BADRENPA-612137 format. One line per 3 residues: their letters; for each residue x, y, z of C-alpha. Coordinates in nm, 2 decimals. Example, Ala and Ser with C-alpha at 12.3 -4.5 7.8 and 13.67 -1.06 7.14 Angstrom:
as> 1.23 -0.45 0.78 | 1.37 -0.11 0.71 .
END
This chain:
xxx> 12.73 10.19 10.28 | 12.46 9.90 10.30 | 12.24 10.12 10.50 .
xxx> 12.24 10.35 10.22 | 12.22 10.12 9.93 | 11.86 9.99 10.08 .
xxx> 11.71 10.31 9.95 | 11.79 10.23 9.62 | 11.65 9.89 9.60 .
xxx> 11.31 9.79 9.44 | 11.22 9.57 9.72 | 11.25 9.85 9.97 .
xxx> 11.00 10.09 9.79 | 10.76 9.80 9.70 | 10.74 9.74 10.09 .
xxx> 10.70 10.13 10.15 | 10.40 10.17 9.92 | 10.23 9.85 10.06 .
xxx> 10.28 10.00 10.41 | 10.17 10.33 10.30 | 9.83 10.21 10.14 .
xxx> 9.62 10.17 10.45 | 9.77 10.48 10.57 | 9.66 10.68 10.27 .
xxx> 9.29 10.56 10.30 | 9.25 10.64 10.66 | 9.44 10.97 10.63 .
xxx> 9.21 11.07 10.34 | 8.91 10.97 10.56 | 9.05 11.18 10.86 .
xxx> 9.11 11.46 10.64 | 8.76 11.48 10.50 | 8.63 11.48 10.86 .
xxx> 8.84 11.76 10.97 | 8.80 11.96 10.67 | 8.42 11.97 10.77 .
xxx> 8.51 12.06 11.11 | 8.48 11.74 11.30 | 8.78 11.56 11.46 .
xxx> 8.73 11.18 11.43 | 8.95 11.02 11.71 | 8.74 10.70 11.64 .
xxx> 8.97 10.61 11.35 | 9.16 10.35 11.54 | 8.85 10.15 11.61 .
xxx> 8.69 10.20 11.28 | 9.01 10.08 11.12 | 9.00 9.75 11.34 .
xxx> 8.61 9.71 11.27 | 8.66 9.75 10.90 | 8.95 9.49 10.90 .
xxx> 8.75 9.23 11.06 | 8.43 9.30 10.86 | 8.62 9.26 10.54 .
xxx> 8.79 8.98 10.62 | 8.49 8.79 10.79 | 8.31 8.85 10.48 .
xxx> 8.52 8.69 10.27 | 8.57 8.39 10.52 | 8.19 8.33 10.50 .
xxx> 8.23 8.30 10.12 | 8.19 8.66 9.99 | 8.43 8.79 9.71 .
xxx> 8.70 9.04 9.79 | 8.51 9.34 9.65 | 8.21 9.26 9.86 .
xxx> 8.43 9.25 10.15 | 8.56 9.58 10.08 | 8.21 9.72 10.03 .
xxx> 8.09 9.56 10.38 | 8.39 9.72 10.55 | 8.30 10.06 10.40 .
xxx> 7.94 10.01 10.53 | 8.07 9.92 10.86 | 8.26 10.26 10.88 .
xxx> 7.99 10.44 10.75 | 7.76 10.31 11.05 | 8.00 10.40 11.29 .
xxx> 8.07 10.75 11.13 | 7.69 10.81 11.15 | 7.70 10.73 11.50 .
xxx> 8.00 10.95 11.59 | 7.83 11.23 11.38 | 7.49 11.21 11.56 .
xxx> 7.66 11.26 11.89 | 7.90 11.53 11.79 | 7.72 11.74 11.51 .
xxx> 7.36 11.80 11.64 | 7.41 11.72 11.98 | 7.74 11.90 12.02 .
xxx> 7.89 11.64 12.25 | 8.29 11.67 12.30 | 8.45 11.53 11.98 .
xxx> 8.75 11.41 12.18 | 8.52 11.20 12.44 | 8.29 11.06 12.14 .
xxx> 8.59 10.97 11.93 | 8.78 10.79 12.20 | 8.44 10.62 12.29 .
xxx> 8.38 10.50 11.95 | 8.74 10.35 11.93 | 8.67 10.15 12.25 .
xxx> 8.31 10.05 12.11 | 8.43 9.94 11.79 | 8.74 9.78 11.90 .
xxx> 8.54 9.58 12.17 | 8.25 9.47 11.95 | 8.51 9.37 11.69 .
xxx> 8.69 9.11 11.95 | 8.35 9.01 12.08 | 8.21 8.91 11.75 .
xxx> 8.55 8.74 11.64 | 8.53 8.52 11.97 | 8.15 8.49 11.93 .
xxx> 8.19 8.35 11.54 | 8.54 8.15 11.61 | 8.54 8.03 11.97 .
xxx> 8.74 7.74 11.94 | 9.00 7.90 11.69 | 9.34 7.94 11.82 .
xxx> 9.51 8.06 11.52 | 9.34 8.30 11.28 | 9.18 8.14 10.97 .
xxx> 9.32 8.26 10.64 | 9.16 8.39 10.32 | 9.28 8.42 9.97 .
xxx> 9.37 8.78 9.95 | 9.41 9.03 9.65 | 9.69 8.94 9.41 .
xxx> 9.93 9.20 9.28 | 9.82 9.32 8.94 | 10.10 9.44 8.72 .
xxx> 10.01 9.72 8.48 | 10.14 9.63 8.13 | 10.44 9.82 8.03 .
xxx> 10.49 10.03 8.32 | 10.55 9.74 8.56 | 10.87 9.67 8.39 .
xxx> 11.03 10.03 8.46 | 11.33 10.02 8.68 | 11.25 10.03 9.06 .
xxx> 10.94 10.26 8.99 | 10.78 10.02 8.80 | 10.79 9.73 9.03 .
xxx> 10.72 9.98 9.35 | 10.42 10.17 9.20 | 10.27 9.94 8.92 .
xxx> 10.30 9.59 9.04 | 10.07 9.63 9.35 | 9.73 9.49 9.46 .
xxx> 9.41 9.68 9.33 | 9.36 9.84 9.69 | 9.70 10.00 9.65 .
xxx> 9.60 10.16 9.32 | 9.24 10.25 9.48 | 9.44 10.42 9.75 .
xxx> 9.63 10.64 9.52 | 9.31 10.71 9.30 | 9.13 10.81 9.64 .
xxx> 9.38 11.10 9.70 | 9.31 11.21 9.32 | 8.94 11.20 9.39 .
xxx> 8.93 11.35 9.75 | 9.14 11.65 9.59 | 8.91 11.68 9.31 .
xxx> 8.61 11.67 9.51 | 8.73 11.93 9.79 | 8.87 12.17 9.52 .
xxx> 8.67 12.15 9.23 | 8.30 12.08 9.31 | 8.03 12.28 9.50 .
xxx> 8.01 11.98 9.72 | 8.38 12.01 9.81 | 8.32 12.40 9.87 .
xxx> 8.05 12.32 10.09 | 8.27 12.08 10.32 | 8.54 12.33 10.33 .
xxx> 8.31 12.61 10.43 | 8.16 12.43 10.71 | 8.49 12.37 10.85 .
xxx> 8.59 12.72 10.83 | 8.26 12.95 10.85 | 7.94 12.72 10.93 .
xxx> 7.72 13.04 10.97 | 7.80 13.15 10.63 | 7.71 12.81 10.48 .
xxx> 7.38 12.82 10.68 | 7.29 13.17 10.55 | 7.31 13.02 10.20 .
xxx> 7.04 12.76 10.28 | 7.29 12.47 10.30 | 7.25 12.23 10.63 .
xxx> 7.56 12.23 10.83 | 7.43 11.92 11.00 | 7.38 11.71 10.68 .
xxx> 7.71 11.86 10.54 | 7.91 11.74 10.82 | 7.75 11.40 10.90 .
xxx> 7.79 11.30 10.54 | 8.15 11.42 10.56 | 8.23 11.22 10.87 .
xxx> 8.02 10.91 10.72 | 8.23 10.92 10.38 | 8.55 10.97 10.59 .
xxx> 8.47 10.68 10.81 | 8.41 10.47 10.53 | 8.76 10.53 10.38 .
xxx> 8.91 10.47 10.74 | 8.73 10.12 10.75 | 8.88 10.03 10.39 .
xxx> 9.22 10.12 10.53 | 9.15 9.87 10.81 | 9.04 9.62 10.55 .
xxx> 9.32 9.66 10.33 | 9.56 9.50 10.62 | 9.36 9.17 10.63 .
xxx> 9.28 9.15 10.24 | 9.57 9.29 10.08 | 9.88 9.30 10.31 .
xxx> 9.80 8.99 10.50 | 9.53 8.72 10.48 | 9.39 8.69 10.83 .
xxx> 9.25 8.89 11.11 | 9.45 8.92 11.44 | 9.42 9.12 11.75 .
xxx> 9.59 9.45 11.75 | 9.69 9.45 11.41 | 9.58 9.82 11.36 .
xxx> 9.86 9.89 11.60 | 9.83 10.27 11.64 | 9.80 10.34 11.24 .
xxx> 9.49 10.53 11.32 | 9.68 10.78 11.55 | 9.95 10.80 11.31 .
xxx> 9.68 10.90 11.06 | 9.56 11.19 11.23 | 9.92 11.32 11.28 .
xxx> 9.97 11.29 10.90 | 9.66 11.52 10.83 | 9.83 11.79 11.04 .
xxx> 10.17 11.71 10.86 | 9.99 11.76 10.54 | 9.84 12.10 10.63 .
xxx> 9.48 11.95 10.56 | 9.57 11.92 10.19 | 9.55 11.57 10.02 .
xxx> 9.87 11.59 9.82 | 10.09 11.67 10.11 | 9.91 11.42 10.33 .
xxx> 9.99 11.14 10.06 | 10.36 11.25 10.06 | 10.35 11.23 10.45 .
xxx> 10.20 10.88 10.44 | 10.47 10.75 10.21 | 10.76 10.90 10.43 .
xxx> 10.62 10.74 10.74 | 10.60 10.43 10.55 | 10.94 10.45 10.42 .
xxx> 11.08 10.53 10.77 | 10.88 10.20 10.87 | 11.02 9.99 10.59 .
xxx> 11.37 10.11 10.67 | 11.36 10.04 11.02 | 11.28 9.67 10.96 .
xxx> 11.58 9.65 10.71 | 11.84 9.83 10.97 | 11.73 9.56 11.22 .
xxx> 11.86 9.29 10.99 | 12.17 9.48 10.91 | 12.27 9.55 11.27 .
xxx> 12.26 9.18 11.35 | 12.10 9.21 11.68 | 12.38 9.47 11.84 .
xxx> 12.13 9.74 11.87 | 11.82 9.67 12.07 | 11.53 9.63 11.82 .
xxx> 11.31 9.89 12.02 | 11.54 10.16 11.89 | 11.46 10.07 11.53 .
xxx> 11.07 10.04 11.61 | 11.09 10.39 11.77 | 11.28 10.52 11.46 .
xxx> 10.99 10.60 11.23 | 10.76 10.76 11.52 | 11.04 10.97 11.62 .
xxx> 11.12 11.11 11.28 | 10.75 11.16 11.22 | 10.71 11.37 11.54 .
xxx> 11.02 11.57 11.45 | 10.87 11.64 11.09 | 10.54 11.72 11.27 .
xxx> 10.70 12.00 11.48 | 10.86 12.14 11.20 | 10.56 12.14 10.96 .
xxx> 10.29 12.20 11.22 | 10.42 12.53 11.32 | 10.33 12.67 10.98 .
xxx> 9.99 12.48 10.93 | 9.67 12.65 10.89 | 9.38 12.45 11.05 .
xxx> 9.00 12.47 10.97 | 8.88 12.76 11.17 | 8.59 12.57 11.29 .
xxx> 8.75 12.23 11.36 | 8.61 12.08 11.68 | 8.35 12.38 11.72 .
xxx> 8.01 12.25 11.77 | 7.76 12.46 11.57 | 7.37 12.50 11.64 .
xxx> 7.13 12.64 11.37 | 7.08 12.99 11.42 | 7.39 13.06 11.62 .
x> 7.63 13.34 11.52 .
END
C-alpha cells in the first residue's frame, strides 16, 4: 500500500520533474539532429563537457546564465566538429559519435585535473534556486511539482514548445525535416543540405550541453566524474520512444524520470531486504520494455544516417 501512496505525493513528482529536466534538454537536442538525418552518438560526451563548462564558468566568478551560455557554446563547438566529419566528409556517424564522446569526456577530465590539481573533493557553487510561480505553485501536488522549480526546468519545458513550433510551423523546420527525409529534394530547391544539417547538429548539441549543465548548476552544485551516468544513451532511446516527435519524447522523459524517482523510494521501503541493484535496474528495464512496444510502430526519418553528397540522387 505504501508503494502506491508514493505516486500521489508531491515530493515524488517534484523529484521526477527535476530528474526529467536534463533528459528533456538532451532529448530535444538529439531529436533535432536525427530529424536532420544525423545520429549524434556524441551526446554523452557533450553533456559531460557542458556540465563542466557551465560549472567551471560560475566557479571562476561568472553568473549562472553566463555558465549556461558557455555550456551551450562548448556544445555547439563539439557539434560543429561532429557535423564537419559526418556531413560533408560523410564519415560513419557511429564511429564519429563515439569518438566525440571519448574526446569530450577525456578533455573534460583533463581540464578538470589541470585547473584543480590538488582538489580532493569538488568545489561547490551557488546553483539556481527554485522559483515559485505566483498562484500556480499553491495548487495541490501539480503546483509544487511543476511551478516551484528552478529556471532551467521551466526552460526545459519551454524548449519542447519551441522545438515543436520550429519543426512544424516554420520554413526552417520544414527544411530540417526534409533533409532528414529526402535531401535531394531539398537540394533541388536550392537549399544547402550541408548547411541545414550542420546547423541542426550544432543547435542540438548546444541543448545537450545545457542538459549537462543542468546537473551541475541546478540539480547539484558541483562537478564530479561520471555524473552523466548514461543519461545520454537514455536520451537516444527516448527519441525513438517518442517517434521523433517532441511531445511524445517529453512524455517518455517524464516516464523514465518517474521510474527513476520511484526506484529510489522503493529502496527505502524495502529496508535492504531486496538487493539495491534490482531497483537501480528497474527504470532501465521498464524503459526497454516500453521502447520495444513503441519502436515497432515508429516511423524514423528515411535519410537518417545516410550520407549525402551534392549532386547525388
